[in-house]
KEVOKE-784361 format. One line per field, with one value per residue: residue number from 1; residue in three letters; z, y, x of N, C-alpha, C in turn. Coordinates in nm, 3 decimals, padded with zeros to 5 digits. Example, Ala and Ser with C-alpha at 12.3 -4.5 7.8 and 13.67 -1.06 7.14 Angstrom:
k = c(1, 2)
r = c(ALA, SER)
nup = c(00.780, 00.708)
nnorth = c(-00.569, -00.225)
neast = c(01.319, 01.285)
caup = c(00.780, 00.714)
canorth = c(-00.450, -00.106)
caeast = c(01.230, 01.367)
cup = c(00.780, 00.787)
cnorth = c(-00.330, 00.003)
ceast = c(01.320, 01.290)
//
This chain:
k = c(1, 2, 3, 4, 5, 6, 7, 8, 9, 10, 11, 12, 13, 14, 15, 16, 17, 18, 19, 20, 21, 22, 23, 24, 25, 26, 27, 28, 29, 30, 31, 32, 33, 34, 35, 36, 37, 38, 39, 40, 41, 42, 43, 44, 45, 46, 47, 48, 49, 50, 51, 52, 53, 54, 55, 56, 57, 58, 59, 60, 61, 62, 63, 64, 65, 66, 67, 68, 69, 70, 71, 72, 73, 74, 75, 76, 77, 78, 79, 80, 81, 82, 83, 84, 85, 86, 87, 88, 89, 90, 91, 92, 93, 94, 95, 96, 97, 98, 99, 100, 101, 102, 103, 104, 105, 106, 107, 108, 109, 110, 111, 112, 113, 114, 115, 116, 117, 118, 119, 120, 121, 122, 123, 124, 125, 126, 127, 128, 129, 130, 131, 132, 133, 134, 135, 136, 137, 138, 139, 140, 141, 142, 143, 144, 145, 146, 147, 148, 149, 150, 151, 152, 153, 154, 155, 156, 157, 158, 159, 160, 161, 162, 163, 164, 165, 166, 167, 168, 169, 170, 171, 172, 173, 174, 175, 176, 177, 178, 179, 180, 181, 182, 183, 184, 185, 186, 187, 188, 189, 190, 191, 192, 193, 194, 195, 196, 197, 198, 199, 200, 201, 202, 203, 204, 205, 206, 207, 208, 209, 210, 211, 212, 213, 214, 215, 216, 217, 218, 219, 220, 221, 222, 223, 224, 225, 226, 227, 228, 229, 230)
r = c(MET, VAL, GLU, LEU, ALA, ARG, GLY, ALA, GLY, ARG, LEU, VAL, ALA, ALA, PRO, LEU, GLY, ALA, LEU, ALA, ARG, TRP, ARG, ARG, GLY, LYS, PRO, MET, HIS, PRO, ARG, GLY, ALA, VAL, PHE, ASP, ALA, VAL, LEU, GLU, ARG, ARG, GLY, SER, ALA, PRO, GLU, TRP, GLY, LEU, PRO, TRP, LEU, ASP, GLU, THR, ALA, THR, GLU, PRO, ALA, LEU, VAL, ARG, PHE, SER, ARG, SER, ALA, GLY, LEU, PRO, ALA, PRO, LEU, PRO, ASP, VAL, LEU, GLY, LEU, ALA, VAL, ARG, VAL, PRO, HIS, PRO, GLU, GLN, PRO, VAL, ASP, LEU, LEU, LEU, SER, THR, THR, GLY, ARG, GLY, PRO, LEU, LEU, ARG, PHE, VAL, LEU, LEU, PRO, ARG, ARG, ASP, ALA, ALA, ALA, PRO, HIS, THR, SER, ILE, MET, GLY, TYR, ARG, SER, ASP, ALA, GLY, THR, LEU, ARG, ILE, ALA, ALA, LEU, PRO, GLU, PHE, ARG, HIS, ALA, PRO, SER, GLU, PRO, ASP, ALA, PHE, ALA, ALA, VAL, VAL, ARG, ARG, GLY, GLY, VAL, ALA, PHE, THR, LEU, ALA, ALA, ALA, ARG, GLY, GLY, GLN, ARG, TRP, ARG, PRO, PHE, GLY, ARG, LEU, VAL, LEU, THR, ALA, PRO, ARG, GLU, PRO, LEU, ASP, PRO, ASP, VAL, ARG, PHE, ASP, ALA, VAL, GLN, HIS, PRO, PRO, PRO, GLY, LEU, ALA, ALA, ASP, GLY, PRO, LEU, ALA, ARG, PHE, ARG, ALA, PRO, ALA, TYR, ALA, ARG, ALA, ARG, THR, ALA, SER, ARG, LEU, SER, ARG, ARG, GLY)
nup = c(10.624, 10.907, 10.843, 10.870, 11.153, 11.274, 11.202, 11.340, 11.613, 11.634, 11.560, 11.758, 11.952, 12.042, 12.146, 12.293, 12.501, 12.561, 12.748, 12.904, 13.083, 13.231, 13.370, 13.580, 13.418, 13.309, 13.094, 13.024, 13.223, 13.505, 13.813, 14.032, 14.256, 14.370, 14.435, 14.652, 14.563, 14.520, 14.179, 14.143, 13.930, 13.779, 13.572, 13.233, 13.145, 12.834, 12.767, 12.631, 12.550, 12.615, 12.843, 13.021, 13.081, 13.107, 13.317, 13.671, 13.935, 14.198, 14.271, 14.385, 14.294, 14.086, 14.139, 13.958, 13.999, 13.836, 13.685, 13.373, 13.173, 13.410, 13.517, 13.762, 13.989, 14.047, 13.774, 13.474, 13.394, 13.168, 13.309, 13.478, 13.482, 13.539, 13.562, 13.702, 13.790, 13.886, 13.746, 13.699, 13.549, 13.366, 13.388, 13.375, 13.193, 13.248, 13.050, 13.139, 13.033, 13.092, 12.941, 12.711, 12.805, 12.600, 12.291, 12.116, 12.250, 12.406, 12.248, 12.253, 12.404, 12.716, 12.942, 13.215, 13.624, 13.797, 13.977, 13.925, 13.707, 13.357, 13.238, 12.977, 12.798, 12.468, 12.335, 12.071, 12.120, 12.013, 11.949, 11.963, 12.008, 11.880, 11.798, 12.160, 12.383, 12.688, 13.027, 13.298, 13.519, 13.696, 14.076, 14.228, 14.339, 14.351, 14.369, 14.426, 14.160, 14.194, 14.282, 14.564, 14.684, 14.633, 14.699, 15.000, 14.983, 14.934, 15.127, 15.321, 15.262, 15.007, 14.706, 14.418, 14.101, 13.837, 13.575, 13.230, 12.932, 12.571, 12.232, 11.979, 11.897, 12.080, 12.415, 12.698, 12.863, 13.210, 13.338, 13.579, 13.891, 14.015, 14.317, 14.532, 14.787, 14.958, 14.999, 14.876, 15.066, 15.004, 14.823, 14.545, 14.423, 14.239, 13.969, 13.613, 13.350, 13.062, 12.829, 12.597, 12.599, 12.806, 12.753, 12.877, 12.877, 12.541, 12.458, 12.238, 12.239, 11.961, 11.680, 11.529, 11.773, 11.928, 11.785, 11.760, 12.018, 12.062, 12.027, 12.136, 12.400, 12.428, 12.369, 12.675, 12.813, 12.795, 12.860, 13.153, 13.201, 13.187, 13.270, 13.609, 13.608, 13.638)
nnorth = c(-04.640, -04.610, -04.872, -04.997, -04.990, -05.078, -05.295, -05.454, -05.468, -05.566, -05.852, -05.862, -05.904, -06.169, -06.304, -06.119, -06.155, -06.397, -06.393, -06.255, -06.341, -06.573, -06.365, -06.272, -06.163, -05.941, -05.815, -05.666, -05.535, -05.653, -05.654, -05.406, -05.133, -04.929, -04.603, -04.392, -04.093, -03.713, -03.415, -03.202, -02.910, -02.632, -02.532, -02.367, -02.192, -02.008, -02.064, -02.298, -02.315, -02.539, -02.645, -02.853, -02.824, -02.589, -02.460, -02.486, -02.665, -02.921, -03.244, -03.561, -03.858, -04.200, -04.399, -04.569, -04.754, -04.949, -05.200, -05.240, -05.495, -05.678, -05.706, -05.811, -05.639, -05.531, -05.519, -05.330, -05.161, -05.058, -04.813, -04.787, -04.527, -04.518, -04.337, -04.252, -04.017, -04.015, -03.924, -03.799, -03.849, -03.971, -04.150, -04.016, -04.123, -04.205, -04.280, -04.332, -04.363, -04.485, -04.253, -04.044, -03.668, -03.492, -03.283, -03.500, -03.786, -03.784, -03.947, -04.203, -04.529, -04.616, -04.803, -04.797, -04.864, -04.636, -04.464, -04.185, -04.037, -03.901, -03.974, -04.023, -04.026, -04.103, -04.203, -04.009, -03.709, -03.604, -03.264, -02.910, -02.773, -02.847, -03.214, -03.298, -03.443, -03.533, -03.523, -03.702, -03.507, -03.603, -03.465, -03.556, -03.699, -03.954, -04.278, -04.607, -04.871, -05.118, -05.207, -05.225, -05.128, -04.856, -04.813, -04.789, -04.552, -04.371, -04.377, -04.235, -04.000, -03.727, -03.762, -03.669, -03.534, -03.284, -03.240, -03.221, -03.055, -03.070, -02.964, -03.180, -03.147, -02.929, -02.712, -02.871, -02.727, -02.673, -02.788, -02.856, -03.063, -03.411, -03.536, -03.821, -03.932, -04.217, -04.519, -04.780, -05.088, -05.404, -05.360, -05.402, -05.338, -05.467, -05.294, -05.160, -04.944, -04.755, -04.550, -04.479, -04.525, -04.286, -04.067, -03.713, -03.461, -03.272, -03.418, -03.639, -04.016, -04.105, -04.192, -04.363, -04.521, -04.523, -04.652, -04.843, -04.995, -05.019, -05.283, -05.421, -05.345, -05.480, -05.744, -05.799, -05.691, -05.895, -06.112, -06.076, -06.054, -06.349, -06.476, -06.381, -06.522, -06.753)
neast = c(05.091, 04.918, 04.756, 04.976, 05.065, 04.808, 04.802, 05.052, 04.973, 04.741, 04.890, 05.134, 04.893, 04.761, 05.028, 05.062, 04.852, 04.851, 05.085, 04.985, 04.844, 04.953, 05.077, 04.914, 04.710, 04.869, 05.047, 05.294, 05.540, 05.437, 05.479, 05.414, 05.425, 05.209, 05.017, 04.931, 04.869, 04.849, 04.767, 04.862, 04.746, 04.839, 04.859, 05.022, 05.252, 05.348, 05.008, 04.816, 04.525, 04.381, 04.212, 04.290, 04.552, 04.584, 04.416, 04.373, 04.428, 04.308, 04.362, 04.285, 04.501, 04.595, 04.850, 05.102, 05.377, 05.639, 05.843, 05.917, 05.963, 05.998, 06.229, 06.477, 06.637, 06.998, 06.955, 06.934, 06.639, 06.301, 06.120, 05.767, 05.560, 05.222, 04.969, 04.703, 04.386, 04.090, 03.765, 03.416, 03.249, 03.460, 03.754, 04.120, 04.318, 04.754, 05.038, 05.353, 05.664, 06.049, 06.232, 06.527, 06.626, 06.616, 06.548, 06.513, 06.563, 06.412, 06.233, 06.288, 06.273, 06.394, 06.638, 06.644, 06.860, 06.742, 06.524, 06.454, 06.445, 06.350, 05.999, 05.789, 05.560, 05.522, 05.406, 05.152, 04.918, 04.651, 04.532, 04.406, 04.634, 04.844, 05.003, 05.123, 05.274, 05.328, 05.495, 05.650, 05.914, 06.173, 06.169, 06.327, 06.675, 06.741, 06.601, 06.540, 06.493, 06.373, 06.052, 05.925, 06.132, 06.154, 05.854, 05.921, 06.117, 05.923, 05.761, 05.914, 05.843, 05.859, 05.923, 05.792, 05.718, 05.770, 05.467, 05.456, 05.437, 05.474, 05.533, 05.613, 06.009, 06.019, 06.078, 06.016, 05.705, 05.627, 05.338, 05.211, 05.177, 05.271, 05.267, 05.349, 05.172, 05.153, 05.170, 04.974, 04.819, 04.697, 05.059, 05.038, 04.764, 04.499, 04.480, 04.391, 04.520, 04.410, 04.553, 04.481, 04.176, 04.151, 04.197, 04.320, 04.070, 04.028, 04.207, 04.360, 04.419, 04.684, 04.848, 05.140, 05.183, 04.965, 04.739, 04.870, 04.869, 04.592, 04.485, 04.638, 04.580, 04.342, 04.290, 04.450, 04.278, 04.087, 04.227, 04.289, 04.021, 03.979, 04.235, 04.129, 03.839, 03.947)
caup = c(10.807, 10.954, 10.871, 10.901, 11.332, 11.349, 11.209, 11.457, 11.693, 11.606, 11.554, 11.897, 12.040, 12.030, 12.232, 12.467, 12.539, 12.681, 12.847, 13.064, 13.156, 13.247, 13.458, 13.585, 13.310, 13.291, 12.977, 13.068, 13.424, 13.577, 13.904, 14.046, 14.370, 14.370, 14.515, 14.641, 14.490, 14.448, 14.075, 14.129, 13.775, 13.829, 13.428, 13.132, 13.056, 12.796, 12.766, 12.578, 12.480, 12.648, 12.959, 13.124, 13.052, 13.155, 13.413, 13.793, 14.040, 14.308, 14.250, 14.381, 14.209, 14.172, 14.040, 13.972, 13.936, 13.818, 13.587, 13.269, 13.118, 13.501, 13.576, 13.905, 14.024, 13.976, 13.614, 13.413, 13.305, 13.083, 13.375, 13.438, 13.594, 13.512, 13.648, 13.718, 13.775, 13.886, 13.685, 13.716, 13.383, 13.294, 13.425, 13.273, 13.271, 13.117, 13.116, 13.082, 13.041, 13.121, 12.818, 12.747, 12.840, 12.475, 12.179, 12.016, 12.339, 12.417, 12.205, 12.291, 12.562, 12.821, 13.083, 13.381, 13.721, 13.884, 13.898, 13.918, 13.511, 13.221, 13.227, 12.858, 12.705, 12.370, 12.268, 12.115, 12.188, 11.919, 12.021, 11.852, 11.994, 11.755, 11.849, 12.234, 12.455, 12.806, 13.071, 13.435, 13.558, 13.934, 14.191, 14.324, 14.270, 14.385, 14.437, 14.372, 14.057, 14.304, 14.352, 14.650, 14.782, 14.599, 14.841, 15.137, 14.980, 14.908, 15.266, 15.371, 15.210, 14.909, 14.585, 14.301, 13.958, 13.775, 13.476, 13.152, 12.792, 12.505, 12.099, 11.849, 12.004, 12.153, 12.552, 12.825, 12.967, 13.318, 13.429, 13.750, 13.990, 14.093, 14.474, 14.575, 14.909, 15.049, 14.953, 14.910, 15.120, 14.950, 14.800, 14.430, 14.368, 14.057, 13.857, 13.497, 13.277, 12.926, 12.773, 12.412, 12.578, 12.873, 12.759, 12.928, 12.813, 12.538, 12.444, 12.189, 12.135, 11.774, 11.590, 11.539, 11.882, 11.995, 11.725, 11.746, 12.144, 12.104, 12.017, 12.256, 12.509, 12.403, 12.369, 12.770, 12.879, 12.750, 12.960, 13.222, 13.273, 13.203, 13.442, 13.729, 13.640, 13.685)
canorth = c(-04.645, -04.628, -05.008, -05.109, -04.989, -05.154, -05.484, -05.471, -05.419, -05.727, -05.937, -05.874, -05.878, -06.342, -06.379, -06.073, -06.241, -06.515, -06.371, -06.146, -06.513, -06.594, -06.310, -06.188, -06.055, -05.766, -05.882, -05.604, -05.450, -05.798, -05.566, -05.277, -05.098, -04.822, -04.508, -04.229, -03.913, -03.608, -03.440, -03.025, -02.854, -02.510, -02.446, -02.380, -01.997, -01.969, -02.132, -02.427, -02.339, -02.676, -02.606, -02.957, -02.812, -02.403, -02.445, -02.498, -02.784, -03.013, -03.359, -03.731, -03.967, -04.315, -04.420, -04.671, -04.804, -05.070, -05.205, -05.312, -05.677, -05.758, -05.808, -05.802, -05.551, -05.386, -05.531, -05.230, -05.226, -05.002, -04.814, -04.745, -04.461, -04.488, -04.223, -04.248, -03.893, -04.014, -03.821, -03.847, -03.912, -04.098, -04.106, -03.960, -04.173, -04.135, -04.436, -04.301, -04.459, -04.422, -04.212, -03.935, -03.579, -03.371, -03.326, -03.697, -03.852, -03.812, -04.055, -04.359, -04.575, -04.637, -04.895, -04.725, -04.819, -04.565, -04.366, -04.022, -04.009, -03.850, -04.016, -03.945, -04.043, -04.120, -04.175, -03.819, -03.677, -03.487, -03.156, -02.776, -02.721, -02.969, -03.316, -03.310, -03.488, -03.543, -03.592, -03.644, -03.465, -03.613, -03.323, -03.609, -03.742, -04.055, -04.339, -04.760, -04.897, -05.152, -05.136, -05.244, -05.049, -04.742, -04.778, -04.707, -04.386, -04.314, -04.357, -04.152, -03.837, -03.606, -03.849, -03.566, -03.517, -03.263, -03.267, -03.097, -03.123, -03.013, -03.028, -03.199, -03.140, -02.802, -02.697, -02.893, -02.656, -02.744, -02.768, -02.950, -03.175, -03.499, -03.575, -03.976, -03.977, -04.320, -04.661, -04.863, -05.164, -05.459, -05.317, -05.351, -05.365, -05.483, -05.162, -05.145, -04.880, -04.768, -04.416, -04.488, -04.531, -04.241, -03.918, -03.585, -03.356, -03.192, -03.472, -03.776, -04.062, -04.070, -04.175, -04.515, -04.587, -04.566, -04.758, -05.023, -05.034, -05.037, -05.464, -05.517, -05.350, -05.530, -05.862, -05.780, -05.654, -06.001, -06.257, -06.042, -06.148, -06.500, -06.458, -06.395, -06.670, -06.904)
caeast = c(05.137, 04.782, 04.759, 05.044, 05.041, 04.723, 04.818, 05.141, 04.920, 04.710, 05.046, 05.160, 04.819, 04.786, 05.141, 05.052, 04.734, 04.911, 05.161, 04.929, 04.763, 05.089, 05.126, 04.815, 04.621, 04.947, 05.222, 05.395, 05.479, 05.360, 05.464, 05.475, 05.394, 05.079, 05.026, 04.825, 04.884, 04.772, 04.747, 04.801, 04.763, 04.925, 04.870, 05.139, 05.272, 05.248, 04.902, 04.765, 04.428, 04.334, 04.137, 04.349, 04.686, 04.648, 04.321, 04.438, 04.311, 04.403, 04.264, 04.374, 04.531, 04.686, 05.006, 05.149, 05.555, 05.700, 05.892, 05.866, 06.004, 05.990, 06.325, 06.546, 06.777, 07.021, 06.908, 06.803, 06.498, 06.236, 06.037, 05.711, 05.477, 05.112, 04.872, 04.486, 04.320, 03.943, 03.627, 03.226, 03.205, 03.532, 03.869, 04.223, 04.506, 04.875, 05.125, 05.479, 05.758, 06.160, 06.276, 06.583, 06.519, 06.602, 06.438, 06.499, 06.554, 06.229, 06.156, 06.371, 06.266, 06.609, 06.623, 06.703, 06.844, 06.752, 06.368, 06.475, 06.449, 06.277, 05.900, 05.771, 05.458, 05.591, 05.271, 05.178, 04.811, 04.652, 04.481, 04.393, 04.758, 04.940, 05.044, 05.145, 05.346, 05.324, 05.628, 05.701, 06.042, 06.179, 06.191, 06.431, 06.825, 06.753, 06.534, 06.591, 06.444, 06.289, 05.887, 05.935, 06.232, 06.055, 05.801, 05.996, 06.152, 05.759, 05.630, 05.933, 05.809, 05.955, 05.845, 05.736, 05.739, 05.709, 05.445, 05.466, 05.367, 05.577, 05.490, 05.793, 06.115, 06.007, 06.070, 05.885, 05.642, 05.527, 05.175, 05.144, 05.297, 05.252, 05.307, 05.354, 05.184, 05.132, 05.177, 04.811, 04.774, 04.811, 05.098, 05.012, 04.662, 04.497, 04.417, 04.426, 04.516, 04.393, 04.587, 04.418, 04.033, 04.090, 04.301, 04.325, 03.978, 04.102, 04.366, 04.366, 04.550, 04.640, 04.980, 05.111, 05.140, 04.851, 04.692, 04.985, 04.852, 04.460, 04.462, 04.709, 04.525, 04.211, 04.385, 04.535, 04.203, 04.053, 04.344, 04.307, 03.890, 03.955, 04.229, 04.055, 03.761, 04.069)
cup = c(10.916, 10.989, 10.920, 11.119, 11.345, 11.368, 11.292, 11.530, 11.713, 11.579, 11.687, 11.992, 12.119, 12.170, 12.334, 12.535, 12.629, 12.779, 12.933, 13.114, 13.250, 13.364, 13.516, 13.536, 13.256, 13.204, 13.002, 13.218, 13.459, 13.733, 13.937, 14.215, 14.333, 14.449, 14.549, 14.633, 14.477, 14.327, 14.133, 14.023, 13.819, 13.716, 13.400, 13.134, 12.970, 12.799, 12.674, 12.481, 12.524, 12.800, 13.065, 13.146, 13.110, 13.329, 13.574, 13.883, 14.114, 14.343, 14.276, 14.316, 14.189, 14.080, 14.060, 13.933, 13.903, 13.669, 13.471, 13.208, 13.262, 13.592, 13.729, 13.922, 14.064, 13.835, 13.572, 13.345, 13.252, 13.280, 13.407, 13.519, 13.474, 13.598, 13.592, 13.756, 13.755, 13.844, 13.678, 13.601, 13.306, 13.322, 13.363, 13.326, 13.197, 13.166, 13.011, 13.107, 13.029, 12.998, 12.861, 12.753, 12.662, 12.382, 12.134, 12.122, 12.390, 12.397, 12.213, 12.410, 12.610, 12.912, 13.172, 13.526, 13.857, 13.854, 13.915, 13.719, 13.500, 13.265, 13.101, 12.859, 12.617, 12.287, 12.201, 12.141, 12.015, 11.975, 11.927, 11.901, 11.905, 11.851, 12.003, 12.315, 12.578, 12.925, 13.230, 13.484, 13.679, 13.950, 14.256, 14.254, 14.272, 14.448, 14.358, 14.269, 14.099, 14.281, 14.476, 14.799, 14.724, 14.676, 14.916, 15.158, 14.965, 15.116, 15.363, 15.311, 15.121, 14.786, 14.545, 14.209, 13.915, 13.638, 13.351, 13.019, 12.721, 12.339, 12.045, 11.973, 12.111, 12.346, 12.644, 12.897, 13.078, 13.344, 13.503, 13.800, 14.070, 14.220, 14.500, 14.710, 15.025, 14.982, 14.953, 15.023, 15.029, 14.864, 14.595, 14.395, 14.282, 13.987, 13.735, 13.469, 13.151, 12.885, 12.658, 12.459, 12.671, 12.903, 12.823, 12.854, 12.726, 12.434, 12.365, 12.152, 12.019, 11.785, 11.645, 11.637, 11.963, 11.923, 11.714, 11.917, 12.145, 12.086, 12.124, 12.413, 12.510, 12.450, 12.565, 12.883, 12.911, 12.883, 13.083, 13.327, 13.308, 13.284, 13.592, 13.743, 13.673, 13.802)
cnorth = c(-04.702, -04.803, -05.098, -05.110, -05.060, -05.344, -05.509, -05.540, -05.551, -05.841, -05.980, -05.959, -06.081, -06.318, -06.242, -06.068, -06.358, -06.484, -06.301, -06.325, -06.537, -06.484, -06.237, -06.113, -05.949, -05.904, -05.795, -05.554, -05.510, -05.698, -05.479, -05.257, -04.970, -04.722, -04.436, -04.133, -03.770, -03.499, -03.228, -02.971, -02.713, -02.363, -02.414, -02.207, -02.043, -02.094, -02.219, -02.386, -02.418, -02.631, -02.712, -02.947, -02.656, -02.406, -02.521, -02.573, -02.840, -03.135, -03.520, -03.787, -04.078, -04.318, -04.534, -04.700, -04.896, -05.093, -05.321, -05.437, -05.704, -05.816, -05.767, -05.722, -05.624, -05.400, -05.381, -05.235, -05.045, -04.968, -04.797, -04.652, -04.459, -04.412, -04.226, -04.107, -03.922, -03.890, -03.875, -03.935, -04.011, -04.044, -04.069, -04.078, -04.209, -04.271, -04.354, -04.380, -04.369, -04.351, -04.079, -03.826, -03.473, -03.438, -03.479, -03.779, -03.916, -03.875, -04.195, -04.370, -04.648, -04.744, -04.797, -04.823, -04.758, -04.498, -04.271, -04.002, -03.993, -03.979, -03.969, -04.057, -04.151, -04.159, -04.019, -03.835, -03.546, -03.369, -03.022, -02.690, -02.797, -03.160, -03.319, -03.441, -03.495, -03.581, -03.589, -03.667, -03.514, -03.461, -03.405, -03.631, -03.876, -04.156, -04.518, -04.741, -04.996, -05.079, -05.133, -05.119, -04.881, -04.714, -04.702, -04.562, -04.301, -04.285, -04.233, -03.967, -03.801, -03.692, -03.738, -03.575, -03.380, -03.253, -03.189, -03.158, -03.048, -03.073, -03.034, -03.214, -03.000, -02.866, -02.779, -02.762, -02.713, -02.693, -02.796, -02.996, -03.302, -03.526, -03.743, -03.928, -04.070, -04.448, -04.682, -05.015, -05.244, -05.373, -05.341, -05.449, -05.408, -05.365, -05.170, -04.964, -04.798, -04.615, -04.401, -04.432, -04.395, -04.096, -03.802, -03.497, -03.315, -03.283, -03.623, -03.789, -04.066, -04.113, -04.307, -04.619, -04.650, -04.628, -04.934, -05.028, -05.041, -05.167, -05.544, -05.520, -05.445, -05.718, -05.884, -05.836, -05.825, -06.188, -06.186, -06.117, -06.266, -06.544, -06.480, -06.452, -06.735, -06.931)
ceast = c(05.041, 04.766, 04.810, 05.067, 04.935, 04.741, 04.936, 05.042, 04.868, 04.791, 05.042, 05.020, 04.804, 04.926, 05.105, 04.952, 04.799, 04.978, 05.077, 04.821, 04.813, 05.051, 05.040, 04.702, 04.741, 05.064, 05.259, 05.357, 05.423, 05.385, 05.519, 05.398, 05.265, 05.072, 04.899, 04.829, 04.797, 04.833, 04.761, 04.892, 04.787, 04.911, 05.011, 05.077, 05.399, 05.123, 04.887, 04.684, 04.354, 04.305, 04.229, 04.472, 04.706, 04.517, 04.407, 04.352, 04.386, 04.339, 04.372, 04.359, 04.572, 04.753, 05.052, 05.277, 05.575, 05.728, 05.836, 05.859, 06.012, 06.124, 06.399, 06.598, 06.781, 06.976, 06.854, 06.657, 06.438, 06.139, 05.913, 05.592, 05.301, 05.006, 04.728, 04.441, 04.166, 03.868, 03.554, 03.230, 03.321, 03.696, 03.981, 04.322, 04.654, 04.926, 05.247, 05.532, 05.966, 06.231, 06.432, 06.503, 06.563, 06.505, 06.409, 06.488, 06.447, 06.159, 06.183, 06.303, 06.398, 06.542, 06.678, 06.733, 06.771, 06.596, 06.365, 06.562, 06.374, 06.126, 05.817, 05.650, 05.468, 05.465, 05.216, 04.961, 04.769, 04.537, 04.430, 04.527, 04.830, 04.914, 05.086, 05.208, 05.361, 05.495, 05.635, 05.844, 06.056, 06.211, 06.301, 06.554, 06.806, 06.638, 06.526, 06.423, 06.286, 06.136, 05.902, 06.044, 06.203, 05.965, 05.815, 06.041, 06.001, 05.705, 05.773, 05.937, 05.908, 06.015, 05.772, 05.795, 05.640, 05.634, 05.438, 05.458, 05.495, 05.553, 05.621, 05.903, 06.073, 06.009, 05.960, 05.787, 05.547, 05.379, 05.141, 05.255, 05.232, 05.332, 05.222, 05.318, 05.206, 05.153, 05.030, 04.899, 04.702, 04.885, 05.091, 04.859, 04.604, 04.417, 04.501, 04.417, 04.455, 04.426, 04.500, 04.221, 04.015, 04.207, 04.252, 04.194, 04.042, 04.246, 04.337, 04.412, 04.543, 04.828, 04.996, 05.106, 05.044, 04.767, 04.766, 04.937, 04.672, 04.417, 04.537, 04.628, 04.357, 04.231, 04.387, 04.367, 04.112, 04.069, 04.291, 04.144, 03.902, 04.076, 04.206, 03.913, 03.795, 04.067)
//
C-alpha cells in the first residue's frame, strides 16, 4: 500500500507539474482569496495529550479559500481552506477540503455551492493519541463559494470556523476557533502551503494520502519556481 501510494503520486506528478506551469504554479485551486485571520486555540476536553491541541493560545494566521478545479460559480466544486500559522522555527500548514460531517462522509470529498460546509483534512496525522484528522466547522449559515464574493462576506464580518480533531469516526472534539478578519490586497497573492512538511507540533502527516501528495507537492514547487522565472 505504501509503495502503491507513492507510485501513484509519482505518476500524477508530471501532469500536475505541467498543469501548474499553466496555472501560475498551482495545478489545483488556481484561483482563490487570501485573508488575515486569528487562530484562538482553547484546548480540548477531554485532552489529547498533545500540546498543540490541548494548550491555549491566540496566534495570527493566514487563510486561503479556493475552488479546487477552478470551476465558475454557481457550479459546485470541492472547496479548499488552507491555513498557515507562522512560527519562528517552522510554520504550521493545514489543508482542508469540503466533505460531509458524519463518521463516514468526513473521508469523502464533496463538491459544494456554499462555503458553509465542513472542511476536513482527509489526510491523517499520526500522533501519540492515534491517527487524527482536523476539521473546520462553519459557524455561519451561508457564504458564496466564489472567492471574490466570499471576500465581500468576510469584509462585512462574522466568518469563523470551529476547529476540531477526531480519531477515526469518533466525534469531533473542538480545540479552537479560526476567525477570518480581512482580505489581503491584492486578493490572491502567491502563498504556498505544504501540509506534509509543515504539520502541527506533535503530529506527523501519514497514510496513503500523505505519501501520494509528497511527489506531487515537489513537482508543483518546481513548476512554481520555473513559472516565476519565465
